[in-house]
C-alpha positions in Angstrom: -64.5 -16.3 -5.8 -64.3 -17.4 -9.5 -66.2 -19.8 -11.7 -63.7 -22.4 -10.6 -65.7 -22.8 -7.4 -69.1 -23.2 -8.9 -70.9 -26.5 -8.0 -74.3 -26.1 -9.7 -75.4 -29.2 -11.2 -76.4 -29.1 -14.9 -78.5 -32.2 -14.3 -80.9 -30.0 -12.4 -82.4 -28.6 -15.5 -82.6 -31.8 -17.8 -85.9 -33.5 -17.6 -86.3 -36.8 -19.5 -88.0 -37.0 -22.9 -85.7 -34.9 -25.3 -82.8 -36.6 -26.9 -80.6 -35.2 -29.8 -77.8 -37.9 -30.0 -75.3 -38.5 -32.8 -75.5 -41.5 -35.0 -73.4 -44.0 -32.9 -74.7 -44.7 -29.4 -72.3 -47.4 -28.6 -70.6 -47.0 -25.2 -67.4 -48.9 -24.2 -65.4 -49.3 -21.1 -61.6 -49.7 -20.9 -59.1 -49.9 -18.0 -57.0 -46.9 -17.7 -54.8 -46.7 -14.7 -56.9 -47.0 -11.5 -60.3 -46.6 -13.4 -62.5 -47.9 -16.1 -63.2 -45.1 -18.5 -66.4 -44.8 -20.7 -65.8 -43.8 -24.2 -67.2 -43.9 -27.8 -65.5 -44.0 -31.2 -67.0 -42.5 -34.4 -65.6 -43.0 -37.8 -62.2 -43.8 -39.3 -59.0 -41.9 -40.2 -56.5 -39.9 -38.1 -57.5 -39.8 -34.4 -59.2 -36.7 -32.9 -59.7 -36.7 -29.1 -62.3 -34.4 -27.5 -62.2 -33.4 -23.9 -65.5 -32.4 -22.3 -65.6 -29.5 -19.9 -66.9 -29.0 -16.2 -70.1 -30.7 -15.0 -71.1 -32.8 -18.0 -70.6 -36.1 -19.9 -69.5 -36.9 -23.4 -73.1 -36.9 -24.4 -73.2 -33.2 -24.3 -71.1 -32.7 -27.4 -72.8 -31.1 -30.3 -74.0 -33.7 -32.6 -73.2 -31.6 -35.9 -69.6 -31.4 -34.6 -69.4 -35.2 -34.0 -70.8 -36.0 -37.4 -68.6 -33.5 -39.2 -65.3 -34.6 -37.5 -66.0 -38.3 -37.8 -66.7 -38.0 -41.6 -63.0 -38.1 -42.2 -61.4 -38.8 -38.7 -61.5 -41.4 -36.0 -63.2 -39.4 -33.3 -62.9 -40.3 -29.6 -65.1 -38.9 -26.9 -65.1 -39.9 -23.3 -66.3 -39.3 -19.9 -63.9 -37.6 -17.4 -63.0 -39.2 -14.1 -66.2 -39.7 -12.0 -68.6 -38.6 -14.8 -71.0 -40.6 -16.8 -69.6 -44.2 -17.3 -66.2 -43.4 -15.9 -65.3 -44.4 -12.3 -63.9 -41.9 -9.8 -61.1 -44.0 -8.6 -59.0 -43.3 -5.5 -56.6 -40.7 -6.9 -57.1 -37.0 -6.1 -58.9 -35.0 -8.9 -56.8 -32.4 -10.4 -56.3 -31.0 -13.9 -53.1 -32.8 -14.2 -54.8 -36.1 -13.3 -57.4 -35.5 -16.0 -54.6 -34.8 -18.4 -52.9 -38.1 -17.4 -56.3 -40.0 -17.7 -56.6 -38.6 -21.3 -53.1 -39.8 -22.2 -53.8 -43.0 -20.6 -56.9 -43.6 -22.5 -55.0 -43.0 -25.7 -52.4 -45.5 -24.7 -55.2 -48.1 -23.8 -56.7 -47.5 -27.3 -53.2 -47.8 -29.0 -53.4 -44.2 -30.2 -49.8 -43.0 -30.5 -50.8 -39.3 -31.4 -54.0 -37.3 -32.1 -55.4 -33.9 -32.6 -56.8 -32.9 -29.2 -59.8 -30.5 -28.7 -60.8 -29.3 -25.3 -63.7 -27.2 -24.3 -63.5 -25.0 -21.2 -62.3 -27.2 -18.3 -61.5 -29.6 -21.1 -59.3 -26.9 -22.7 -57.3 -26.7 -19.5 -56.8 -30.4 -19.5 -55.9 -30.3 -23.2 -53.2 -27.6 -22.3 -51.8 -30.0 -19.7 -51.8 -32.9 -22.1 -49.8 -30.9 -24.5 -47.3 -29.9 -21.8 -47.1 -33.2 -20.0 -47.4 -35.6 -22.9 -46.2 -33.5 -25.9 -45.5 -36.5 -28.1 -49.2 -37.4 -28.0 -50.5 -34.2 -29.4 -50.5 -33.2 -33.1 -52.8 -30.2 -33.6 -54.4 -28.6 -30.6 -57.8 -26.8 -30.3 -58.6 -24.7 -27.3 -62.2 -23.7 -27.1 -63.4 -21.3 -24.4 -60.0 -21.7 -22.7 -57.7 -19.7 -20.2 -54.3 -20.4 -18.8 -55.3 -19.0 -15.2 -58.8 -18.4 -14.0 -57.8 -15.2 -12.3 -56.1 -13.6 -15.2 -59.4 -12.3 -16.9 -62.2 -13.6 -14.5 -65.9 -13.4 -15.3 -67.8 -10.4 -14.0 -69.2 -10.4 -10.4 -72.9 -10.5 -11.6 -72.1 -13.7 -13.6 -70.6 -15.3 -10.4 -73.6 -14.2 -8.4 -76.0 -15.8 -10.9 -74.0 -19.0 -10.9 -73.8 -19.3 -7.1 -77.4 -18.4 -6.4 -79.0 -21.5 -5.0 -82.5 -20.0 -4.5 -85.5 -21.3 -6.3 -86.3 -24.6 -7.8 -83.6 -27.0 -9.5 -85.2 -26.0 -12.7 -84.8 -22.3 -12.0 -81.1 -22.9 -10.8 -80.4 -24.8 -14.0 -81.8 -22.1 -16.3 -79.6 -19.5 -14.5 -76.7 -21.7 -15.4 -77.7 -21.9 -19.0 -78.2 -18.1 -19.2 -74.6 -17.7 -18.6 -73.7 -20.0 -21.6 -75.3 -17.7 -24.3 -75.9 -14.1 -25.1 -79.4 -12.9 -23.8 -80.8 -12.2 -27.3 -79.9 -15.4 -28.7 -81.2 -17.3 -25.7 -84.4 -15.6 -25.9 -84.9 -16.4 -29.5 -83.7 -20.1 -29.2 -85.9 -21.8 -26.7 -86.3 -24.9 -28.9 -82.8 -25.0 -29.6 -82.1 -25.0 -25.9 -84.4 -28.1 -25.5 -82.5 -30.0 -28.2 -79.2 -29.2 -26.4 -80.0 -29.9 -22.7 -83.3 -31.8 -22.6 -81.8 -35.0 -23.3 -80.3 -37.9 -21.1 -76.7 -37.0 -20.3 -75.9 -40.0 -18.0 -74.6 -39.8 -14.5 -73.5 -36.3 -13.2 -72.8 -36.8 -9.5 -72.8 -33.7 -7.3 -69.8 -35.0 -5.4 -67.9 -35.2 -8.8 -68.9 -31.7 -9.7 -67.6 -30.5 -6.2 -64.2 -32.4 -7.0 -64.0 -31.0 -10.6 -64.7 -27.5 -9.2 -61.9 -27.8 -6.6 -59.6 -29.3 -9.2 -60.1 -26.2 -11.4 -59.7 -23.9 -8.3 -56.4 -25.5 -7.2 -54.9 -25.7 -10.7 -52.0 -23.3 -10.7 -52.4 -22.6 -14.4 -49.9 -22.7 -17.2 -49.5 -19.1 -18.3 -45.8 -19.2 -17.7 -45.5 -22.5 -19.7 -47.5 -21.4 -22.9 -44.2 -20.9 -24.8 -43.5 -24.6 -24.4 -46.6 -25.5 -26.5 -45.1 -26.0 -29.9 -48.2 -27.5 -31.4 -50.1 -25.8 -34.2 -53.0 -24.5 -32.2 -56.4 -23.0 -32.8 -57.8 -20.8 -30.1 -61.5 -20.4 -30.4 -63.7 -17.9 -28.4 -67.1 -16.3 -28.3 -66.9 -12.6 -28.3 -69.6 -12.6 -25.7 -68.5 -15.4 -23.6 -69.5 -14.5 -20.0 -67.8 -17.5 -18.2 -64.4 -17.3 -19.9 -64.1 -13.8 -21.1 -62.6 -13.4 -24.7 -59.4 -11.6 -23.3 -58.3 -15.1 -22.2 -58.3 -16.4 -25.6 -56.4 -13.2 -27.1 -53.8 -13.9 -24.4 -53.4 -17.5 -25.3 -53.1 -16.8 -28.9 -50.3 -14.1 -28.3 -48.3 -16.4 -25.9 -48.6 -19.8 -27.7 -46.0 -19.6 -30.6 -48.0 -21.3 -33.4 -51.5 -20.3 -32.4 -54.2 -18.6 -34.4 -57.3 -17.0 -33.0 -61.0 -17.3 -34.1 -63.6 -15.2 -32.4 -67.3 -15.6 -33.0 -69.3 -12.4 -32.9 -72.4 -12.8 -30.7 -70.9 -16.2 -29.5 -71.1 -17.3 -25.9 -69.5 -20.0 -24.0 -71.7 -22.6 -25.7 -71.0 -21.1 -29.2 -70.6 -24.6 -30.8 -74.4 -25.0 -30.1 -75.2 -21.5 -31.5 -73.2 -21.9 -34.7 -72.6 -25.7 -35.1 -72.0 -25.7 -38.9 -69.6 -22.7 -38.8 -67.8 -24.1 -35.7 -67.3 -27.5 -37.3 -66.1 -26.0 -40.7 -63.5 -24.0 -38.8 -62.3 -27.0 -36.9 -62.1 -29.2 -39.9 -60.3 -26.6 -42.0 -57.7 -26.2 -39.3 -57.2 -30.0 -39.1 -56.7 -30.5 -42.8 
């Protein structure tokens, strides 16, 4: 069993009361294929599309990253199928379908081409966008990415922690959060954890999480197609990522022809929350 089969809900550990939103809270809906998709736009300039990962909504993006990228770009964030304000529709959930949803959103917004950034499951989607819709992607940023979940999987004890359903929802949620960050950073950063997770994230239906999990688990990967990605690509990893071990990023950087690798020492799966300024600066420098 891999992290692809995890169905633990992030919403279990998010009480009301804390909110750390970016400056623009305007939600929009637009028809994309068989669904209405929820999205937000920040700033002006060349478009950047960010694809959220497993089990959450666009409201989880790090506000520093949103502010930094939108200062010189038109930044588009959105909810994946079945999450937040986006409808589930009738089509089967798959990484390929999520990629087509992303491309469809760009079409609906009259965006011919954009830089694309994906985090975790969102990075898998971004890979498929680049492969299925190559003309729509300019520069590609793959954060906490792999091309096949079984190539360099997480350790068994990490899977045990994620699949442990004992205890209260709060305890289950904190076990999940503990896999996102290195232990020492987590111990010293409880207030920061509240800023990140103790805020309204919108609708996170358990049935959608199950469908997302199955979509990850049934994705055949793209390791044998990485050479087809011709985009200038930035691969970002945390050296202490427990969920998507950094060996995955090294593999991607070796196999994608125009890729460069950035590894953050003491960085976990949630490294954009640990080092938001450094993370944002690296992304902005790459996109210049």
